[in-house]
C-alpha positions as CSV (number, residue, x, y, z in Angstrom):
1,X,0.0,0.0,0.0
2,X,1.5,3.4,-0.9
3,X,2.1,6.1,1.6
4,X,-0.7,8.1,0.1
5,X,-3.2,5.3,0.5
6,X,-2.1,4.6,4.1
7,X,-2.6,8.2,5.0
8,X,-6.0,8.3,3.3
9,X,-7.0,5.3,5.4
10,X,-5.8,7.1,8.5
11,X,-8.0,10.1,7.5
12,X,-10.9,7.8,6.9
13,X,-10.5,6.5,10.5
14,X,-10.8,10.1,11.8
15,X,-7.1,10.9,12.3
16,X,-7.2,14.6,11.3
17,X,-3.5,15.0,12.0
18,X,-2.9,12.6,9.0
19,X,-4.1,15.4,6.7
20,X,-1.0,17.3,7.5
21,X,1.1,14.3,6.4
22,X,-0.9,14.0,3.1
23,X,-0.3,17.5,1.7
24,X,3.5,17.2,1.2
25,X,3.0,13.9,-0.6
26,X,0.3,15.1,-3.1
27,X,1.1,18.8,-3.3
28,X,3.6,18.6,-6.2
29,X,1.3,16.4,-8.3
30,X,-1.7,18.5,-7.6
31,X,0.2,21.7,-8.4
32,X,1.5,20.2,-11.7
33,X,-2.0,19.3,-12.7
34,X,-3.4,22.7,-11.7
35,X,-0.6,24.5,-13.6
36,X,-1.3,22.5,-16.7
37,X,-5.0,23.3,-16.6
38,X,-4.4,27.0,-15.9
39,X,-2.3,27.3,-19.0
40,X,-5.6,26.8,-21.0
41,X,-7.4,29.6,-19.1
42,X,-7.9,33.1,-20.5
43,X,-5.3,35.7,-20.0
44,X,-5.8,37.8,-16.9
45,X,-7.4,35.0,-15.0
46,X,-7.2,35.9,-11.3
47,X,-7.1,32.3,-10.0
48,X,-3.5,31.0,-9.9
49,X,-2.5,27.3,-9.8
50,X,-1.3,27.5,-6.2
51,X,-4.7,28.9,-5.1
52,X,-6.5,26.3,-7.1
53,X,-4.5,23.5,-5.4
54,X,-5.1,25.0,-1.9
55,X,-8.8,25.4,-2.5
56,X,-9.2,21.9,-3.9
57,X,-7.2,20.4,-1.1
58,X,-9.2,22.2,1.6
59,X,-12.5,21.1,0.0
60,X,-11.2,17.5,-0.2
61,X,-9.8,17.1,3.2
62,X,-11.9,19.4,5.3
63,X,-15.3,18.6,3.9
64,X,-14.7,14.9,3.5
65,X,-13.8,13.8,7.0
66,X,-15.2,10.3,7.3
67,X,-15.0,9.9,3.5
68,X,-13.8,6.5,2.5
69,X,-11.0,6.8,0.0
70,X,-10.3,3.8,-2.2
71,X,-6.7,4.8,-2.6
72,X,-4.6,7.2,-4.6
73,X,-6.7,7.0,-7.8
74,X,-9.9,7.9,-6.0
75,X,-8.2,10.8,-4.3
76,X,-6.9,12.3,-7.5
77,X,-10.2,11.7,-9.2
78,X,-11.9,13.6,-6.4
79,X,-9.2,16.3,-6.8
80,X,-10.0,16.6,-10.5
81,X,-13.7,17.1,-9.7
82,X,-12.9,19.6,-7.0
83,X,-10.7,21.6,-9.4
84,X,-13.5,21.4,-12.1
85,X,-16.0,22.8,-9.6
86,X,-13.7,25.6,-8.5
87,X,-13.0,26.6,-12.2
88,X,-16.8,26.5,-12.9
89,X,-17.5,28.7,-9.9
90,X,-14.8,31.1,-11.1
91,X,-16.3,31.2,-14.6
92,X,-19.8,31.9,-13.2
93,X,-18.4,34.7,-11.1
94,X,-16.6,36.2,-14.0
95,X,-19.8,36.0,-16.1
96,X,-22.1,37.6,-13.5
97,X,-23.4,41.1,-14.3
98,X,-22.2,42.2,-10.9
99,X,-18.6,41.6,-12.0
100,X,-18.9,42.9,-15.6
101,X,-20.9,40.2,-17.4
102,X,-19.3,38.6,-20.5
103,X,-16.4,41.1,-20.6
104,X,-12.8,40.4,-19.7
105,X,-10.3,43.0,-18.5
106,X,-7.6,43.9,-21.0
107,X,-5.1,46.7,-21.5
108,X,-6.2,49.0,-24.3
109,X,-4.4,51.4,-26.4
110,X,-6.4,54.4,-27.3
111,X,-6.9,53.2,-30.9
112,X,-8.1,49.8,-29.7
113,X,-11.0,50.8,-27.5
114,X,-13.0,47.5,-27.6
115,X,-13.7,44.9,-24.9
116,X,-12.9,41.3,-25.4
117,X,-15.4,38.6,-24.3
118,X,-14.0,35.7,-22.3
119,X,-14.8,32.1,-22.6
120,X,-17.0,31.8,-19.5
121,X,-20.1,31.0,-21.6
122,X,-18.3,28.1,-23.3
123,X,-17.0,26.7,-20.0
124,X,-20.6,26.9,-18.5
125,X,-22.0,25.1,-21.6
126,X,-19.3,22.4,-21.2
127,X,-20.2,22.1,-17.5
128,X,-23.9,21.6,-18.4
129,X,-23.1,19.1,-21.0
130,X,-20.7,17.2,-18.7
131,X,-23.3,17.1,-16.0
132,X,-25.8,15.6,-18.5
133,X,-23.2,13.1,-19.6
134,X,-22.5,12.2,-15.9
135,X,-26.2,11.3,-15.4
136,X,-26.0,8.5,-18.0
137,X,-22.3,7.7,-18.2
138,X,-20.6,8.7,-14.9
139,X,-17.3,7.0,-15.8
140,X,-17.1,9.0,-19.1
141,X,-17.8,12.2,-17.2
142,X,-15.0,11.4,-14.7
143,X,-12.6,10.7,-17.5
144,X,-13.4,14.1,-19.1
145,X,-12.7,15.7,-15.7
146,X,-9.4,14.0,-15.4
147,X,-8.3,14.7,-19.0
148,X,-9.7,18.2,-19.6
149,X,-9.8,19.8,-16.1
150,X,-6.6,18.4,-14.7
151,X,-4.8,17.5,-17.9
152,X,-3.9,13.9,-17.0
153,X,-2.4,11.9,-19.8
154,X,-4.0,8.7,-21.1
155,X,-1.8,6.6,-18.9
156,X,-2.3,8.8,-15.8
157,X,-6.1,8.7,-16.3
158,X,-6.0,4.9,-16.7
159,X,-4.1,4.6,-13.4
160,X,-6.5,6.9,-11.6
161,X,-9.6,5.1,-12.9
162,X,-8.2,1.6,-12.6
163,X,-8.8,0.8,-16.3
164,X,-6.5,0.1,-19.2
165,X,-5.0,2.9,-21.4
166,X,-6.8,1.3,-24.4
167,X,-10.2,1.7,-22.6
168,X,-9.3,5.3,-21.7
169,X,-8.6,6.0,-25.4
170,X,-11.9,4.4,-26.5
171,X,-13.9,6.2,-23.8
172,X,-12.1,9.5,-24.4
173,X,-13.1,9.3,-28.1
174,X,-16.7,8.5,-27.2
175,X,-16.9,11.3,-24.6
176,X,-15.4,13.9,-26.9
177,X,-17.9,13.0,-29.7
178,X,-20.8,13.0,-27.3
179,X,-19.9,16.3,-25.8
180,X,-19.2,17.8,-29.2
181,X,-22.7,16.8,-30.4
182,X,-24.3,18.1,-27.2
183,X,-22.5,21.5,-27.5
184,X,-23.4,21.9,-31.1
185,X,-27.0,21.1,-30.3
186,X,-26.9,23.8,-27.5
187,X,-25.3,26.3,-29.9
188,X,-28.0,25.7,-32.5
189,X,-30.8,26.3,-30.1
């Protein structure tokens, strides 16, 4: 049993001090995943990878006391979902009228006085489609979270989900096609 799995079992058994031992073991991996995901965010995004890792970790450990972890893969899958939710919340906040609606901040030269819309609408559409996919195909939705929101490779996703890389590739192709069809239908309506 890996160190991470042992510590997760200690946390499951109510040992809150074990959470302090877990962070150093998973921090580098979570930060790498968050940094990879944040590279795909719009310029001027106020959420940084470090803040994303800390928020996701706090949500995982603080709110899941008594949660039974099935090991390292389960933990990182939960981290992927937590990061997804944080990014969705951030997109909703950016989109809200109270914070400027669909417009993103940018430095303007006097001759370029136009505002640039951000991709919050696309991210919210993806979230709605992913939620719909999760209702019928939860494993596919989890794979999309791991691949898209945390940037795991095929091999890393296979390990986290406990399936073969070949199954990951097949499911990834299916999920992308399904989401593409769903997003096109949403755009047409």
